[in-house]
N, C-alpha and C positions, 0 to 999 in steps of 0.2 A: 602779646596778649591781644585778643580781639576786642575792639571797642564796641560799645553798644550801638553807635551809629553805623558801624560796619556790619553788625549783626542785622540791623534793620535793612541795610542795603542788600545783604545776601538773601533775605526773605523776599524782597521785592524782585530781585533778578531771577529768582526761581519760578516766578509766575504764580506763587501762592497767594490765596485770598488774604487780604488784611483789611478788615472792616472797622468802622467806628460809628457810634451813634451820635447824631447831632440833634439835640432837643431844642436848642436855642435858635429857632428858625429864623427870626428876624435878622440874625447875624449874617445870613447869606445876602442880605440887601446892603447892610452897612459895612461888612468886613469880608466880602467875597474873595478878594485877591489874597488876603492873608490866610484865610481858611484853606484855600486850595494850595497855596505855597507850602504851608505846614504839612498838609496831607501828602503832597508830592515828595517833600524832603524826608518824610517818615515812612514811605513805601505803602501808603494807603491805596488800595485798589477799589474799595467800595465804601460809600457813605450811606448810612441809613438816616435819612432826613425826615424829621417830624413834620407832618403836614398841619399847618396852622392857617386855616382858611380865613380867619378873622384879621390876621396881621400881615399876611403875605399874599400878594397877587399872583395869579398864574404866570404872568410875564416874568416875574422875578424868579420863579422856579425854572422857567425856560432858560433864562440868562445864566443861572447858576449851573444847570445841568449841561448846557452847551459848553460852558467854560471848563467844567470838570471833565467832560469827554475829551477835550483837547489835551488834557493831562493824563489820558487813559484811565480815568476814574469813573466808575459807574455810580449811579445814585438810585437808591431804592426809596420808595415812599413809606415812611414809618408812621404807624398809627397803633393805638391800643389804649386800653384802660381796663382795670379789673372788672368793671361792670359789663364790658363787652363779652364776658363769658356767661351772661345770663340771657334767658330767652326774651326778657323784657327789652333788652337792648340789641337784639338782632338787627333791628332797623339801622342802628348806628354803624354796625359792622358793614352791612350791605351798602349803605350810603357812602361810606369811605371807599369801598371797592369800586363802586360806580363812579365816584368822583375821579379816581385815578384813571379808570378806563376812559372816561370822557375827556380828561385832560390829554391823555396820550393820543387820542384820536384827532385832537384839534391843534396839535403842534407838529413841528418838523421832527423827523426821525432822531436827529442829534439832540433834541430837547426833551425826549421822552424818559420817563422813569424806567429803569431796567426791570422793575418788579415791585412787589409789595412786601413790606417787612412788618410782621405783627409782633407787638409786645403787649400781651393782654394780662397775664398773671392773675387769674381769678382766685388762686389760692391765697391771695391777700385779703379776700372778702371774709367777714366774720362767719358766714355760713359754712365756709370750708372747714373750719374747726369743729363744727357741730355734726360732722358726718358729711364728707365731701362728695358722696355719690351723686346727689342731685345737681350740685354745681358742676361737677365734672361732666355729667350727661348733657347738660345744657350747653356747656362750652364746646363739646364735641359736635353737637347738633349745629351750632353756629358755624363751626369750622367746616363741617360737611357742606354747608351752603356755599362757603367761600371756594371750596375745592371744585365746585361745579363751574366756576368761571375760568375762562381761558386766559390766565395771566400767571406769571411766575410769582410764587409765594415762598417766603422763608418765615420761620416761626421761632421766636425766642422761647426756650424752655429751661427750667432749673436743672442742674446736673443730676438731681435725684429723680428725674421724670421716669427713669427706667424702673423705679421702685413703686410707682403709682399704677395699680392695675385697673383696667377697664371693668366697670361693673358687669358681672355676669361671666367674666372670662378670667380664669385663674392665672394664666401665663401670658396675658396680652397687655403690654405696658403702654403708658401714655406716649412715650417716645416712639415706640413702634407704630402706634396708630397714626401719629403725625407724619412719620416718615413714609408710610404707605400712601399718603395723600399728597404730600408735598416733597419736593426734591431735597430741601435743605432745612436742617434745624440748627439754631445757634444756641449752644449750651452756655447758660449763665453760670460758668464754672468759677465762681468767685473765691479764689484762694491765692495766697501770695507766695507759694512755693510749688515748684513743678513736681518734686518727688515726695515720697512719704505716704503713709496710710490714708491721709486726707488731702493729698496734693492734687494738682491739676490733672496730672497724667492718669492716676488711678480713677479719679472721678469721671473721666471721659470714656474709659474703656468699654463699658457695657453698651453705651449708645453708639460708639464706633463699630462694635461688632454687629449690632442691630442694623445699622446703616449699610454695613458691608454685605450682609445677607440680602438686603433689598436693593442693592446697587444705588444707594442714595448717599448724601453727603452730610458731614457734621463740621461746623465751625466752632472752635473753642473760644469762648469769651472770658475776658478777665476785667477786673474793676480797677480803676485808677483814682476814683473820687473818694473823698472822705466818707466813712460809713459808721453808722451807729450800731452795726451788727458785730463789731469786734475787729481787731487789727488784722486777723488772718484772712479776711475776705477781700482785702484791698491792698494795692501797692502804694497807697497814698503816703505811708510813712517811709517806705523803702526808696521810692523814687523811680524815675524812668529807666535809669541804667540797670538797676536790679531787675526791673520788670522785663526788659529786653533779654537779659541773660537767662532768666527763668523761662521765657518764651522760647528761646533757642533750645534749651534743654528739652522742653515740651515737644518742639518740632522734631528733634532728633529721635525721640522715643516713639512718636506717633506717625511718622512719615511712612512706616511700613504698612500702614492701613490705607488702602486706596480710598476709603471713605473719609479720610481726614482731608478737609478742604483748605483749612487755614485757621487764622485766629481773628479775634475782634477785641477792641479796647473800648470800654465804657468810661464815661467821665471825661468828655472831650476838653472842657476848659481846664480841668485838673491835669490832663495829659500835657497840654500846651504849657501850663505854668511850671510843671516839674521839668519839662524839656528845657525851658529857658533858664530856670534856676540852676540847672546842672551844666550850663554852658552851651546849650544847643543854639545854633544860629537862628536869630529871629527872622521870621518870614518877611 
């Protein structure tokens, strides 16, 4: 029987993308070596690192990125808030992009962010429920401005983004709109089973087909942190071994799509905790 650690090794050796979100930015200063050791042990190829300009200095990002590069791990600059989907907060979006661009210009090549990673989620705003066309329109206008910048961008989207139609277009989905402007979307495909009518595989298929037609990429994201949205959205209860097995099933089913780039795991502290609880070697 294949162990979950060996399944993680197989994914790493295949050259497949394996990403994770790190929101606890100050940890890269206090716990840099342990973070990178864990990521290396678990086949992580890309870290989406939240930018906290108040708590972390540019030199600390540079040190972390340089150390990550030595482990063949890329680091994307993570930013976003539901309010960034409104026209009133376009300035925050552009200031973030400009900060990353300026940072990259002022450090050595091996200290640069590999791109920008947006997690905006304006569908969490109260106005979305009152008829989302206005919010959606403003979100897309903000992202159109981002697309004019010469920097690699990936965008987090819910797995149901293929069901959200662009105002004025009957068959033009939110996911297609984003894929036409950016090379990669990360589906927040938060389910704890690979198969079934509401499983990870089925929920990713439409976006994978859209990406295939546009020669773009989809990363399938899962949740490891505890959630108030119900047990089925997270592997928190099942643990890391069950997660890796379901992800391996997912890979086997989706690898026939050239648009399938890999997977990503949300809830970094919960992932480490579950890994150690189930006997994983501490970094």
